[in-house]
All heavy atoms as a GROMACS GRO file, in nm:
protein
  626
    1MET      N    1  10.535  -1.645   4.010
    1MET     CA    2  10.467  -1.686   3.890
    1MET      C    3  10.338  -1.757   3.926
    1MET      O    4  10.335  -1.842   4.013
    1MET     CB    5  10.557  -1.778   3.809
    1MET     CG    6  10.494  -1.821   3.680
    1MET     SD    7  10.586  -1.948   3.596
    1MET     CE    8  10.542  -2.089   3.691
    2THR      N    9  10.232  -1.724   3.858
    2THR     CA   10  10.104  -1.790   3.878
    2THR      C   11  10.075  -1.880   3.760
    2THR      O   12  10.146  -1.880   3.660
    2THR     CB   13   9.991  -1.687   3.894
    2THR    OG1   14   9.978  -1.616   3.772
    2THR    CG2   15  10.019  -1.592   4.008
    3ASP      N   16   9.966  -1.955   3.771
    3ASP     CA   17   9.929  -2.045   3.664
    3ASP      C   18   9.866  -1.971   3.546
    3ASP      O   19   9.857  -2.023   3.436
    3ASP     CB   20   9.832  -2.150   3.717
    3ASP     CG   21   9.816  -2.266   3.622
    3ASP    OD1   22   9.917  -2.305   3.561
    3ASP    OD2   23   9.703  -2.316   3.608
    4THR      N   24   9.825  -1.846   3.566
    4THR     CA   25   9.760  -1.772   3.460
    4THR      C   26   9.852  -1.674   3.389
    4THR      O   27   9.820  -1.626   3.281
    4THR     CB   28   9.640  -1.693   3.516
    4THR    OG1   29   9.687  -1.605   3.617
    4THR    CG2   30   9.536  -1.787   3.573
    5ALA      N   31   9.964  -1.641   3.448
    5ALA     CA   32  10.056  -1.544   3.388
    5ALA      C   33  10.196  -1.603   3.375
    5ALA      O   34  10.244  -1.669   3.467
    5ALA     CB   35  10.063  -1.418   3.473
    6PRO      N   36  10.262  -1.583   3.261
    6PRO     CA   37  10.398  -1.632   3.244
    6PRO      C   38  10.496  -1.554   3.331
    6PRO      O   39  10.463  -1.448   3.383
    6PRO     CB   40  10.427  -1.611   3.096
    6PRO     CG   41  10.322  -1.522   3.046
    6PRO     CD   42  10.210  -1.522   3.142
    7PRO      N   43  10.618  -1.605   3.348
    7PRO     CA   44  10.716  -1.536   3.432
    7PRO      C   45  10.761  -1.404   3.371
    7PRO      O   46  10.741  -1.378   3.253
    7PRO     CB   47  10.833  -1.635   3.439
    7PRO     CG   48  10.821  -1.716   3.315
    7PRO     CD   49  10.672  -1.726   3.289
    8ASP      N   50  10.823  -1.321   3.453
    8ASP     CA   51  10.871  -1.190   3.409
    8ASP      C   52  10.981  -1.204   3.303
    8ASP      O   53  10.989  -1.124   3.212
    8ASP     CB   54  10.925  -1.112   3.529
    8ASP     CG   55  10.982  -0.979   3.488
    8ASP    OD1   56  10.907  -0.898   3.429
    8ASP    OD2   57  11.102  -0.954   3.513
    9ARG      N   58  11.064  -1.307   3.315
    9ARG     CA   59  11.174  -1.326   3.221
    9ARG      C   60  11.185  -1.473   3.185
    9ARG      O   61  11.176  -1.560   3.271
    9ARG     CB   62  11.304  -1.277   3.285
    9ARG     CG   63  11.418  -1.274   3.189
    9ARG     CD   64  11.534  -1.198   3.248
    9ARG     NE   65  11.645  -1.196   3.154
    9ARG     CZ   66  11.758  -1.135   3.177
    9ARG    NH1   67  11.777  -1.071   3.289
    9ARG    NH2   68  11.853  -1.137   3.087
   10LEU      N   69  11.205  -1.502   3.056
   10LEU     CA   70  11.215  -1.639   3.009
   10LEU      C   71  11.303  -1.644   2.885
   10LEU      O   72  11.301  -1.552   2.803
   10LEU     CB   73  11.076  -1.694   2.976
   10LEU     CG   74  11.065  -1.841   2.940
   10LEU    CD1   75  11.104  -1.928   3.060
   10LEU    CD2   76  10.924  -1.874   2.896
   11SER      N   77  11.383  -1.750   2.875
   11SER     CA   78  11.472  -1.770   2.761
   11SER      C   79  11.452  -1.909   2.705
   11SER      O   80  11.418  -2.002   2.778
   11SER     CB   81  11.618  -1.753   2.807
   11SER     OG   82  11.706  -1.785   2.701
   12ASN      N   83  11.476  -1.926   2.575
   12ASN     CA   84  11.468  -2.060   2.517
   12ASN      C   85  11.606  -2.122   2.497
   12ASN      O   86  11.619  -2.225   2.435
   12ASN     CB   87  11.389  -2.059   2.385
   12ASN     CG   88  11.456  -1.980   2.276
   12ASN    OD1   89  11.563  -1.924   2.295
   12ASN    ND2   90  11.393  -1.975   2.162
   13ASP      N   91  11.711  -2.062   2.555
   13ASP     CA   92  11.846  -2.116   2.552
   13ASP      C   93  11.869  -2.200   2.678
   13ASP      O   94  11.864  -2.148   2.789
   13ASP     CB   95  11.948  -2.002   2.548
   13ASP     CG   96  12.091  -2.051   2.536
   13ASP    OD1   97  12.113  -2.172   2.519
   13ASP    OD2   98  12.182  -1.966   2.543
   14PRO      N   99  11.896  -2.331   2.664
   14PRO     CA  100  11.914  -2.418   2.781
   14PRO      C  101  12.029  -2.377   2.872
   14PRO      O  102  12.030  -2.413   2.990
   14PRO     CB  103  11.941  -2.556   2.722
   14PRO     CG  104  11.893  -2.549   2.582
   14PRO     CD  105  11.900  -2.406   2.539
   15ARG      N  106  12.124  -2.300   2.824
   15ARG     CA  107  12.236  -2.257   2.908
   15ARG      C  108  12.202  -2.136   2.995
   15ARG      O  109  12.277  -2.100   3.084
   15ARG     CB  110  12.357  -2.223   2.820
   15ARG     CG  111  12.410  -2.345   2.746
   15ARG     CD  112  12.518  -2.306   2.652
   15ARG     NE  113  12.459  -2.217   2.552
   15ARG     CZ  114  12.527  -2.149   2.462
   15ARG    NH1  115  12.657  -2.158   2.458
   15ARG    NH2  116  12.466  -2.072   2.375
   16SER      N  117  12.089  -2.074   2.970
   16SER     CA  118  12.048  -1.954   3.043
   16SER      C  119  11.988  -1.992   3.179
   16SER      O  120  11.918  -2.092   3.190
   16SER     CB  121  11.945  -1.877   2.963
   16SER     OG  122  11.890  -1.772   3.040
   17PRO      N  123  12.011  -1.911   3.283
   17PRO     CA  124  11.947  -1.936   3.412
   17PRO      C  125  11.796  -1.909   3.408
   17PRO      O  126  11.723  -1.950   3.498
   17PRO     CB  127  12.017  -1.840   3.508
   17PRO     CG  128  12.074  -1.734   3.422
   17PRO     CD  129  12.104  -1.798   3.289
   18HIS      N  130  11.747  -1.845   3.303
   18HIS     CA  131  11.605  -1.813   3.289
   18HIS      C  132  11.531  -1.913   3.199
   18HIS      O  133  11.418  -1.888   3.157
   18HIS     CB  134  11.587  -1.671   3.233
   18HIS     CG  135  11.656  -1.569   3.316
   18HIS    ND1  136  11.611  -1.531   3.441
   18HIS    CD2  137  11.769  -1.499   3.295
   18HIS    CE1  138  11.692  -1.442   3.492
   18HIS    NE2  139  11.789  -1.421   3.405
   19TYR      N  140  11.593  -2.026   3.171
   19TYR     CA  141  11.534  -2.131   3.087
   19TYR      C  142  11.441  -2.218   3.172
   19TYR      O  143  11.475  -2.256   3.283
   19TYR     CB  144  11.646  -2.216   3.027
   19TYR     CG  145  11.599  -2.333   2.946
   19TYR    CD1  146  11.551  -2.316   2.818
   19TYR    CD2  147  11.604  -2.462   2.997
   19TYR    CE1  148  11.509  -2.423   2.741
   19TYR    CE2  149  11.562  -2.570   2.922
   19TYR     CZ  150  11.515  -2.549   2.794
   19TYR     OH  151  11.474  -2.657   2.720
   20ASN      N  152  11.322  -2.249   3.119
   20ASN     CA  153  11.228  -2.337   3.187
   20ASN      C  154  11.156  -2.419   3.080
   20ASN      O  155  11.067  -2.369   3.011
   20ASN     CB  156  11.128  -2.257   3.270
   20ASN     CG  157  11.041  -2.345   3.355
   20ASN    OD1  158  11.015  -2.460   3.323
   20ASN    ND2  159  10.996  -2.290   3.466
   21GLU      N  160  11.196  -2.545   3.068
   21GLU     CA  161  11.145  -2.630   2.961
   21GLU      C  162  10.994  -2.654   2.972
   21GLU      O  163  10.922  -2.655   2.872
   21GLU     CB  164  11.218  -2.764   2.961
   21GLU     CG  165  11.180  -2.853   2.846
   21GLU     CD  166  11.264  -2.978   2.839
   21GLU    OE1  167  11.357  -2.993   2.919
   21GLU    OE2  168  11.235  -3.060   2.751
   22ALA      N  169  10.944  -2.670   3.094
   22ALA     CA  170  10.801  -2.697   3.113
   22ALA      C  171  10.716  -2.581   3.062
   22ALA      O  172  10.612  -2.602   2.998
   22ALA     CB  173  10.772  -2.722   3.260
   23LEU      N  174  10.758  -2.458   3.088
   23LEU     CA  175  10.682  -2.342   3.040
   23LEU      C  176  10.690  -2.327   2.889
   23LEU      O  177  10.592  -2.290   2.824
   23LEU     CB  178  10.733  -2.214   3.106
   23LEU     CG  179  10.707  -2.202   3.256
   23LEU    CD1  180  10.768  -2.075   3.309
   23LEU    CD2  181  10.559  -2.206   3.284
   24LEU      N  182  10.806  -2.358   2.832
   24LEU     CA  183  10.821  -2.347   2.687
   24LEU      C  184  10.736  -2.452   2.615
   24LEU      O  185  10.683  -2.424   2.507
   24LEU     CB  186  10.969  -2.361   2.647
   24LEU     CG  187  11.057  -2.245   2.693
   24LEU    CD1  188  11.203  -2.277   2.665
   24LEU    CD2  189  11.017  -2.116   2.625
   25GLU      N  190  10.723  -2.571   2.672
   25GLU     CA  191  10.638  -2.673   2.612
   25GLU      C  192  10.492  -2.632   2.616
   25GLU      O  193  10.414  -2.666   2.527
   25GLU     CB  194  10.655  -2.807   2.685
   25GLU     CG  195  10.785  -2.875   2.653
   25GLU     CD  196  10.802  -3.004   2.730
   25GLU    OE1  197  10.712  -3.044   2.806
   25GLU    OE2  198  10.908  -3.067   2.713
   26ARG      N  199  10.454  -2.559   2.719
   26ARG     CA  200  10.316  -2.511   2.732
   26ARG      C  201  10.284  -2.408   2.624
   26ARG      O  202  10.172  -2.399   2.577
   26ARG     CB  203  10.298  -2.451   2.871
   26ARG     CG  204  10.158  -2.411   2.902
   26ARG     CD  205  10.145  -2.371   3.046
   26ARG     NE  206  10.010  -2.324   3.071
   26ARG     CZ  207   9.971  -2.274   3.184
   26ARG    NH1  208  10.055  -2.265   3.285
   26ARG    NH2  209   9.847  -2.233   3.200
   27GLY      N  210  10.382  -2.330   2.585
   27GLY     CA  211  10.365  -2.230   2.480
   27GLY      C  212  10.338  -2.092   2.537
   27GLY      O  213  10.253  -2.077   2.625
   28ILE      N  214  10.411  -1.993   2.488
   28ILE     CA  215  10.395  -1.856   2.535
   28ILE      C  216  10.384  -1.764   2.414
   28ILE      O  217  10.462  -1.773   2.321
   28ILE     CB  218  10.514  -1.813   2.623
   28ILE    CG1  219  10.513  -1.896   2.751
   28ILE    CG2  220  10.509  -1.665   2.655
   28ILE    CD1  221  10.619  -1.863   2.849
   29GLY      N  222  10.284  -1.678   2.417
   29GLY     CA  223  10.267  -1.577   2.313
   29GLY      C  224  10.329  -1.446   2.359
   29GLY      O  225  10.320  -1.411   2.477
   30ILE      N  226  10.392  -1.374   2.267
   30ILE     CA  227  10.458  -1.247   2.299
   30ILE      C  228  10.408  -1.140   2.203
   30ILE      O  229  10.403  -1.162   2.082
   30ILE     CB  230  10.611  -1.258   2.285
   30ILE    CG1  231  10.667  -1.366   2.378
   30ILE    CG2  232  10.678  -1.124   2.311
   30ILE    CD1  233  10.663  -1.332   2.523
   31ARG      N  234  10.375  -1.026   2.258
   31ARG     CA  235  10.336  -0.910   2.178
   31ARG      C  236  10.431  -0.795   2.216
   31ARG      O  237  10.446  -0.762   2.332
   31ARG     CB  238  10.192  -0.871   2.205
   31ARG     CG  239  10.141  -0.764   2.114
   31ARG     CD  240   9.992  -0.736   2.133
   31ARG     NE  241   9.915  -0.854   2.093
   31ARG     CZ  242   9.820  -0.909   2.168
   31ARG    NH1  243   9.790  -0.860   2.286
   31ARG    NH2  244   9.754  -1.014   2.126
   32VAL      N  245  10.496  -0.735   2.114
   32VAL     CA  246  10.589  -0.625   2.134
   32VAL      C  247  10.533  -0.502   2.064
   32VAL      O  248  10.514  -0.503   1.942
   32VAL     CB  249  10.729  -0.658   2.077
   32VAL    CG1  250  10.825  -0.545   2.103
   32VAL    CG2  251  10.781  -0.788   2.133
   33ASN      N  252  10.506  -0.397   2.139
   33ASN     CA  253  10.449  -0.273   2.085
   33ASN      C  254  10.325  -0.300   2.000
   33ASN      O  255  10.306  -0.242   1.894
   33ASN     CB  256  10.554  -0.197   2.003
   33ASN     CG  257  10.669  -0.149   2.089
   33ASN    OD1  258  10.653  -0.123   2.207
   33ASN    ND2  259  10.785  -0.138   2.028
   34GLY      N  260  10.242  -0.394   2.045
   34GLY     CA  261  10.117  -0.424   1.975
   34GLY      C  262  10.128  -0.522   1.861
   34GLY      O  263  10.029  -0.555   1.798
   35VAL      N  264  10.248  -0.571   1.830
   35VAL     CA  265  10.269  -0.666   1.719
   35VAL      C  266  10.307  -0.801   1.777
   35VAL      O  267  10.403  -0.812   1.854
   35VAL     CB  268  10.381  -0.616   1.624
   35VAL    CG1  269  10.405  -0.717   1.514
   35VAL    CG2  270  10.347  -0.481   1.568
   36GLU      N  271  10.232  -0.905   1.741
   36GLU     CA  272  10.261  -1.039   1.792
   36GLU      C  273  10.385  -1.094   1.723
   36GLU      O  274  10.397  -1.090   1.600
   36GLU     CB  275  10.141  -1.131   1.768
   36GLU     CG  276  10.155  -1.262   1.840
   36GLU     CD  277  10.027  -1.342   1.839
   36GLU    OE1  278   9.919  -1.283   1.823
   36GLU    OE2  279  10.037  -1.463   1.855
   37ARG      N  280  10.477  -1.148   1.803
   37ARG     CA  281  10.603  -1.204   1.752
   37ARG      C  282  10.609  -1.353   1.781
   37ARG      O  283  10.569  -1.398   1.888
   37ARG     CB  284  10.724  -1.138   1.821
   37ARG     CG  285  10.736  -0.991   1.798
   37ARG     CD  286  10.785  -0.966   1.659
   37ARG     NE  287  10.812  -0.825   1.640
   37ARG     CZ  288  10.891  -0.779   1.548
   37ARG    NH1  289  10.949  -0.860   1.464
   37ARG    NH2  290  10.908  -0.650   1.536
   38THR      N  291  10.660  -1.429   1.685
   38THR     CA  292  10.673  -1.574   1.702
   38THR      C  293  10.818  -1.619   1.709
   38THR      O  294  10.845  -1.735   1.733
   38THR     CB  295  10.605  -1.648   1.587
   38THR    OG1  296  10.665  -1.608   1.463
   38THR    CG2  297  10.456  -1.620   1.584
   39ASN      N  298  10.913  -1.527   1.690
   39ASN     CA  299  11.054  -1.564   1.686
   39ASN      C  300  11.136  -1.506   1.801
   39ASN      O  301  11.253  -1.478   1.786
   39ASN     CB  302  11.114  -1.520   1.552
   39ASN     CG  303  11.106  -1.370   1.532
   39ASN    OD1  304  11.032  -1.299   1.599
   39ASN    ND2  305  11.183  -1.321   1.436
   40VAL      N  306  11.077  -1.492   1.918
   40VAL     CA  307  11.144  -1.433   2.032
   40VAL      C  308  11.237  -1.536   2.097
   40VAL      O  309  11.196  -1.648   2.127
   40VAL     CB  310  11.042  -1.381   2.135
   40VAL    CG1  311  11.109  -1.333   2.261
   40VAL    CG2  312  10.958  -1.272   2.074
   41GLU      N  313  11.364  -1.500   2.118
   41GLU     CA  314  11.461  -1.587   2.183
   41GLU      C  315  11.456  -1.572   2.336
   41GLU      O  316  11.474  -1.668   2.408
   41GLU     CB  317  11.603  -1.554   2.136
   41GLU     CG  318  11.628  -1.580   1.989
   41GLU     CD  319  11.644  -1.727   1.960
   41GLU    OE1  320  11.697  -1.801   2.044
   41GLU    OE2  321  11.601  -1.769   1.851
   42GLU      N  322  11.434  -1.450   2.384
   42GLU     CA  323  11.430  -1.421   2.527
   42GLU      C  324  11.351  -1.294   2.547
   42GLU      O  325  11.349  -1.207   2.460
   42GLU     CB  326  11.572  -1.405   2.581
   42GLU     CG  327  11.583  -1.383   2.729
   42GLU     CD  328  11.725  -1.378   2.780
   42GLU    OE1  329  11.819  -1.380   2.699
   42GLU    OE2  330  11.741  -1.370   2.902
   43TYR      N  331  11.284  -1.280   2.663
   43TYR     CA  332  11.211  -1.158   2.690
   43TYR      C  333  11.220  -1.124   2.838
   43TYR      O  334  11.248  -1.209   2.922
   43TYR     CB  335  11.064  -1.170   2.648
   43TYR     CG  336  10.980  -1.259   2.737
   43TYR    CD1  337  10.920  -1.208   2.853
   43TYR    CD2  338  10.960  -1.392   2.707
   43TYR    CE1  339  10.844  -1.288   2.936
   43TYR    CE2  340  10.883  -1.472   2.788
   43TYR     CZ  341  10.825  -1.420   2.903
   43TYR     OH  342  10.750  -1.500   2.984
   44CYS      N  343  11.198  -0.997   2.870
   44CYS     CA  344  11.188  -0.949   3.007
   44CYS      C  345  11.079  -0.842   3.009
   44CYS      O  346  11.095  -0.735   2.949
   44CYS     CB  347  11.319  -0.893   3.058
   44CYS     SG  348  11.312  -0.841   3.229
   45ILE      N  349  10.969  -0.871   3.077
   45ILE     CA  350  10.855  -0.779   3.080
   45ILE      C  351  10.887  -0.654   3.161
   45ILE      O  352  10.860  -0.543   3.118
   45ILE     CB  353  10.731  -0.850   3.135
   45ILE    CG1  354  10.690  -0.965   3.043
   45ILE    CG2  355  10.615  -0.752   3.153
   45ILE    CD1  356  10.582  -1.055   3.098
   46SER      N  357  10.947  -0.671   3.280
   46SER     CA  358  10.970  -0.557   3.368
   46SER      C  359  11.070  -0.457   3.310
   46SER      O  360  11.057  -0.337   3.331
   46SER     CB  361  11.018  -0.604   3.505
   46SER     OG  362  11.142  -0.669   3.494
   47GLU      N  363  11.170  -0.506   3.236
   47GLU     CA  364  11.270  -0.417   3.175
   47GLU      C  365  11.226  -0.371   3.036
   47GLU      O  366  11.287  -0.280   2.980
   47GLU     CB  367  11.405  -0.485   3.169
   47GLU     CG  368  11.462  -0.514   3.307
   47GLU     CD  369  11.595  -0.587   3.302
   47GLU    OE1  370  11.655  -0.598   3.192
   47GLU    OE2  371  11.637  -0.635   3.408
   48GLY      N  372  11.126  -0.435   2.977
   48GLY     CA  373  11.069  -0.392   2.850
   48GLY      C  374  11.155  -0.422   2.729
   48GLY      O  375  11.172  -0.337   2.643
   49TRP      N  376  11.208  -0.545   2.716
   49TRP     CA  377  11.287  -0.580   2.599
   49TRP      C  378  11.264  -0.726   2.560
   49TRP      O  379  11.219  -0.807   2.639
   49TRP     CB  380  11.436  -0.555   2.618
   49TRP     CG  381  11.499  -0.626   2.736
   49TRP    CD1  382  11.522  -0.573   2.859
   49TRP    CD2  383  11.548  -0.761   2.740
   49TRP    NE1  384  11.580  -0.668   2.940
   49TRP    CE2  385  11.599  -0.783   2.869
   49TRP    CE3  386  11.553  -0.864   2.648
   49TRP    CZ2  387  11.653  -0.904   2.908
   49TRP    CZ3  388  11.609  -0.985   2.688
   49TRP    CH2  389  11.659  -1.003   2.816
   50VAL      N  390  11.295  -0.755   2.434
   50VAL     CA  391  11.296  -0.891   2.380
   50VAL      C  392  11.422  -0.906   2.296
   50VAL      O  393  11.478  -0.809   2.248
   50VAL     CB  394  11.172  -0.923   2.292
   50VAL    CG1  395  11.047  -0.924   2.373
   50VAL    CG2  396  11.161  -0.829   2.176
   51ARG      N  397  11.468  -1.030   2.281
   51ARG     CA  398  11.580  -1.060   2.191
   51ARG      C  399  11.524  -1.136   2.072
   51ARG      O  400  11.457  -1.238   2.087
   51ARG     CB  401  11.685  -1.145   2.260
   51ARG     CG  402  11.765  -1.069   2.359
   51ARG     CD  403  11.906  -1.128   2.372
   51ARG     NE  404  11.985  -1.042   2.453
   51ARG     CZ  405  12.061  -0.943   2.408
   51ARG    NH1  406  12.068  -0.921   2.279
   51ARG    NH2  407  12.131  -0.869   2.488
   52LEU      N  408  11.552  -1.084   1.953
   52LEU     CA  409  11.504  -1.142   1.828
   52LEU      C  410  11.622  -1.183   1.741
   52LEU      O  411  11.722  -1.110   1.735
   52LEU     CB  412  11.418  -1.040   1.752
   52LEU     CG  413  11.297  -0.985   1.826
   52LEU    CD1  414  11.240  -0.867   1.750
   52LEU    CD2  415  11.194  -1.092   1.845
   53PRO      N  416  11.615  -1.297   1.672
   53PRO     CA  417  11.724  -1.338   1.584
   53PRO      C  418  11.731  -1.247   1.461
   53PRO      O  419  11.631  -1.193   1.415
   53PRO     CB  420  11.688  -1.481   1.544
   53PRO     CG  421  11.542  -1.491   1.566
   53PRO     CD  422  11.508  -1.395   1.675
   54ILE      N  423  11.853  -1.232   1.409
   54ILE     CA  424  11.877  -1.151   1.289
   54ILE      C  425  11.896  -1.247   1.172
   54ILE      O  426  12.004  -1.302   1.153
   54ILE     CB  427  12.003  -1.064   1.304
   54ILE    CG1  428  11.992  -0.976   1.427
   54ILE    CG2  429  12.026  -0.982   1.179
   54ILE    CD1  430  12.119  -0.900   1.457
   55GLY      N  431  11.794  -1.270   1.096
   55GLY     CA  432  11.803  -1.356   0.978
   55GLY      C  433  11.854  -1.494   1.011
   55GLY      O  434  11.816  -1.556   1.110
   56LYS      N  435  11.947  -1.543   0.928
   56LYS     CA  436  12.005  -1.676   0.947
   56LYS      C  437  12.148  -1.669   0.998
   56LYS      O  438  12.217  -1.770   1.001
   56LYS     CB  439  12.001  -1.753   0.816
   56LYS     CG  440  11.860  -1.782   0.769
   56LYS     CD  441  11.859  -1.864   0.642
   56LYS     CE  442  11.717  -1.891   0.600
   56LYS     NZ  443  11.712  -1.973   0.479
   57ALA      N  444  12.193  -1.550   1.039
   57ALA     CA  445  12.329  -1.532   1.086
   57ALA      C  446  12.351  -1.607   1.217
   57ALA      O  447  12.265  -1.609   1.304
   57ALA     CB  448  12.359  -1.384   1.105
   58LEU      N  449  12.468  -1.670   1.231
   58LEU     CA  450  12.505  -1.744   1.352
   58LEU      C  451  12.632  -1.686   1.410
   58LEU      O  452  12.719  -1.638   1.336
   58LEU     CB  453  12.526  -1.892   1.320
   58LEU     CG  454  12.408  -1.967   1.260
   58LEU    CD1  455  12.449  -2.108   1.224
   58LEU    CD2  456  12.291  -1.968   1.355
   59ASP      N  457  12.646  -1.696   1.543
   59ASP     CA  458  12.771  -1.653   1.606
   59ASP      C  459  12.871  -1.768   1.597
   59ASP      O  460  12.843  -1.873   1.540
   59ASP     CB  461  12.747  -1.606   1.749
   59ASP     CG  462  12.703  -1.716   1.844
   59ASP    OD1  463  12.700  -1.834   1.804
   59ASP    OD2  464  12.670  -1.683   1.959
   60ARG      N  465  12.987  -1.751   1.656
   60ARG     CA  466  13.092  -1.853   1.642
   60ARG      C  467  13.061  -1.982   1.717
   60ARG      O  468  13.126  -2.083   1.696
   60ARG     CB  469  13.226  -1.797   1.689
   60ARG     CG  470  13.225  -1.751   1.831
   60ARG     CD  471  13.355  -1.690   1.868
   60ARG     NE  472  13.337  -1.602   1.982
   60ARG     CZ  473  13.428  -1.524   2.030
   60ARG    NH1  474  13.547  -1.522   1.973
   60ARG    NH2  475  13.406  -1.448   2.132
   61ARG      N  476  12.963  -1.981   1.805
   61ARG     CA  477  12.923  -2.101   1.876
   61ARG      C  478  12.803  -2.171   1.811
   61ARG      O  479  12.753  -2.270   1.862
   61ARG     CB  480  12.888  -2.066   2.021
   61ARG     CG  481  13.007  -2.017   2.098
   61ARG     CD  482  12.971  -1.982   2.241
   61ARG     NE  483  13.078  -1.912   2.305
   61ARG     CZ  484  13.088  -1.780   2.315
   61ARG    NH1  485  12.994  -1.703   2.265
   61ARG    NH2  486  13.190  -1.724   2.375
   62GLY      N  487  12.754  -2.117   1.701
   62GLY     CA  488  12.642  -2.176   1.629
   62GLY      C  489  12.505  -2.129   1.675
   62GLY      O  490  12.405  -2.182   1.632
   63ASN      N  491  12.502  -2.031   1.765
   63ASN     CA  492  12.375  -1.975   1.813
   63ASN      C  493  12.332  -1.861   1.721
   63ASN      O  494  12.417  -1.793   1.664
   63ASN     CB  495  12.390  -1.923   1.956
   63ASN     CG  496  12.430  -2.032   2.051
   63ASN    OD1  497  12.383  -2.143   2.042
   63ASN    ND2  498  12.521  -2.000   2.142
   64PRO      N  499  12.202  -1.837   1.709
   64PRO     CA  500  12.158  -1.726   1.624
   64PRO      C  501  12.202  -1.591   1.680
   64PRO      O  502  12.202  -1.570   1.801
   64PRO     CB  503  12.006  -1.737   1.624
   64PRO     CG  504  11.971  -1.828   1.735
   64PRO     CD  505  12.091  -1.910   1.768
   65MET      N  506  12.242  -1.502   1.590
   65MET     CA  507  12.275  -1.365   1.630
   65MET      C  508  12.142  -1.297   1.664
   65MET      O  509  12.042  -1.317   1.596
   65MET     CB  510  12.344  -1.290   1.517
   65MET     CG  511  12.470  -1.355   1.470
   65MET     SD  512  12.621  -1.298   1.543
   65MET     CE  513  12.619  -1.127   1.523
   66THR      N  514  12.143  -1.217   1.770
   66THR     CA  515  12.019  -1.154   1.815
   66THR      C  516  12.036  -1.003   1.830
   66THR      O  517  12.147  -0.952   1.841
   66THR     CB  518  11.974  -1.211   1.951
   66THR    OG1  519  12.075  -1.186   2.048
   66THR    CG2  520  11.943  -1.359   1.941
   67VAL      N  521  11.922  -0.936   1.830
   67VAL     CA  522  11.918  -0.792   1.852
   67VAL      C  523  11.815  -0.768   1.964
   67VAL      O  524  11.715  -0.839   1.973
   67VAL     CB  525  11.880  -0.715   1.724
   67VAL    CG1  526  11.743  -0.752   1.676
   67VAL    CG2  527  11.891  -0.567   1.743
   68LYS      N  528  11.845  -0.672   2.051
   68LYS     CA  529  11.753  -0.639   2.159
   68LYS      C  530  11.658  -0.530   2.112
   68LYS      O  531  11.701  -0.426   2.065
   68LYS     CB  532  11.830  -0.592   2.281
   68LYS     CG  533  11.742  -0.570   2.403
   68LYS     CD  534  11.820  -0.510   2.519
   68LYS     CE  535  11.889  -0.617   2.596
   68LYS     NZ  536  11.948  -0.566   2.721
   69MET      N  537  11.528  -0.556   2.126
   69MET     CA  538  11.426  -0.461   2.087
   69MET      C  539  11.351  -0.417   2.212
   69MET      O  540  11.307  -0.501   2.291
   69MET     CB  541  11.329  -0.527   1.989
   69MET     CG  542  11.224  -0.438   1.936
   69MET     SD  543  11.128  -0.531   1.815
   69MET     CE  544  11.015  -0.406   1.766
   70LYS      N  545  11.340  -0.287   2.233
   70LYS     CA  546  11.274  -0.235   2.353
   70LYS      C  547  11.134  -0.185   2.319
   70LYS      O  548  11.107  -0.143   2.207
   70LYS     CB  549  11.355  -0.121   2.413
   70LYS     CG  550  11.487  -0.167   2.467
   70LYS     CD  551  11.560  -0.057   2.539
   70LYS     CE  552  11.687  -0.111   2.598
   70LYS     NZ  553  11.750  -0.015   2.686
   71GLY      N  554  11.046  -0.191   2.419
   71GLY     CA  555  10.910  -0.143   2.401
   71GLY      C  556  10.818  -0.203   2.505
   71GLY      O  557  10.862  -0.254   2.607
   72THR      N  558  10.690  -0.199   2.477
   72THR     CA  559  10.589  -0.256   2.566
   72THR      C  560  10.575  -0.404   2.536
   72THR      O  561  10.546  -0.443   2.423
   72THR     CB  562  10.454  -0.186   2.544
   72THR    OG1  563  10.473  -0.046   2.561
   72THR    CG2  564  10.350  -0.237   2.641
   73ILE      N  565  10.597  -0.488   2.638
   73ILE     CA  566  10.597  -0.633   2.621
   73ILE      C  567  10.475  -0.691   2.691
   73ILE      O  568  10.449  -0.661   2.807
   73ILE     CB  569  10.724  -0.696   2.680
   73ILE    CG1  570  10.850  -0.624   2.633
   73ILE    CG2  571  10.729  -0.845   2.651
   73ILE    CD1  572  10.872  -0.624   2.486
   74GLU      N  573  10.401  -0.776   2.621
   74GLU     CA  574  10.289  -0.849   2.678
   74GLU      C  575  10.315  -0.997   2.652
   74GLU      O  576  10.357  -1.036   2.544
   74GLU     CB  577  10.159  -0.810   2.610
   74GLU     CG  578  10.122  -0.664   2.622
   74GLU     CD  579  10.002  -0.632   2.537
   74GLU    OE1  580   9.900  -0.703   2.548
   74GLU    OE2  581  10.012  -0.536   2.459
   75ALA      N  582  10.291  -1.081   2.755
   75ALA     CA  583  10.311  -1.226   2.742
   75ALA      C  584  10.189  -1.299   2.795
   75ALA      O  585  10.125  -1.254   2.889
   75ALA     CB  586  10.436  -1.268   2.816
   76TRP      N  587  10.158  -1.414   2.735
   76TRP     CA  588  10.046  -1.497   2.780
   76TRP      C  589  10.074  -1.641   2.740
   76TRP      O  590  10.155  -1.670   2.654
   76TRP     CB  591   9.914  -1.449   2.718
   76TRP     CG  592   9.908  -1.465   2.569
   76TRP    CD1  593   9.860  -1.572   2.501
   76TRP    CD2  594   9.955  -1.372   2.471
   76TRP    NE1  595   9.873  -1.551   2.366
   76TRP    CE2  596   9.930  -1.428   2.345
   76TRP    CE3  597  10.015  -1.248   2.476
   76TRP    CZ2  598   9.965  -1.365   2.227
   76TRP    CZ3  599  10.048  -1.184   2.359
   76TRP    CH2  600  10.023  -1.242   2.236
   77PHE      N  601  10.006  -1.734   2.811
   77PHE     CA  602  10.017  -1.876   2.779
   77PHE      C  603   9.925  -1.908   2.662
   77PHE      O  604   9.812  -1.860   2.657
   77PHE     CB  605   9.978  -1.963   2.899
   77PHE     CG  606  10.083  -1.965   3.006
   77PHE    CD1  607  10.055  -1.917   3.133
   77PHE    CD2  608  10.209  -2.014   2.981
   77PHE    CE1  609  10.150  -1.919   3.231
   77PHE    CE2  610  10.306  -2.017   3.080
   77PHE     CZ  611  10.277  -1.970   3.206
   78LEU      N  612   9.972  -1.989   2.569
   78LEU     CA  613   9.892  -2.026   2.453
   78LEU      C  614   9.790  -2.133   2.487
   78LEU      O  615   9.682  -2.136   2.430
   78LEU     CB  616   9.982  -2.073   2.339
   78LEU     CG  617  10.078  -1.969   2.283
   78LEU    CD1  618  10.167  -2.032   2.176
   78LEU    CD2  619  10.001  -1.851   2.225
   79THR      N  620   9.825  -2.223   2.578
   79THR     CA  621   9.731  -2.331   2.616
   79THR      C  622   9.696  -2.323   2.760
   79THR      O  623   9.765  -2.270   2.840
   79THR     CB  624   9.791  -2.470   2.587
   79THR    OG1  625   9.915  -2.481   2.656
   79THR    CG2  626   9.813  -2.489   2.440
   0.00000   0.00000   0.00000
């Protein structure tokens, strides 16, 4: 990872091994198939997918239910 490009994979779930609080505080923008998304739970650029929440539905542990969306993923730092 460099200072100009975000990591290949990042999650906003603290239980995930791909969670990094410092990077999330900095802010990351995600574009999926040319559409900018603000509600991404997790992404992987090399595999070409993002996890997006489905409405207000929660699983039995209280986490948002997610769906995996595949396509061209672009990520950048907001600040």
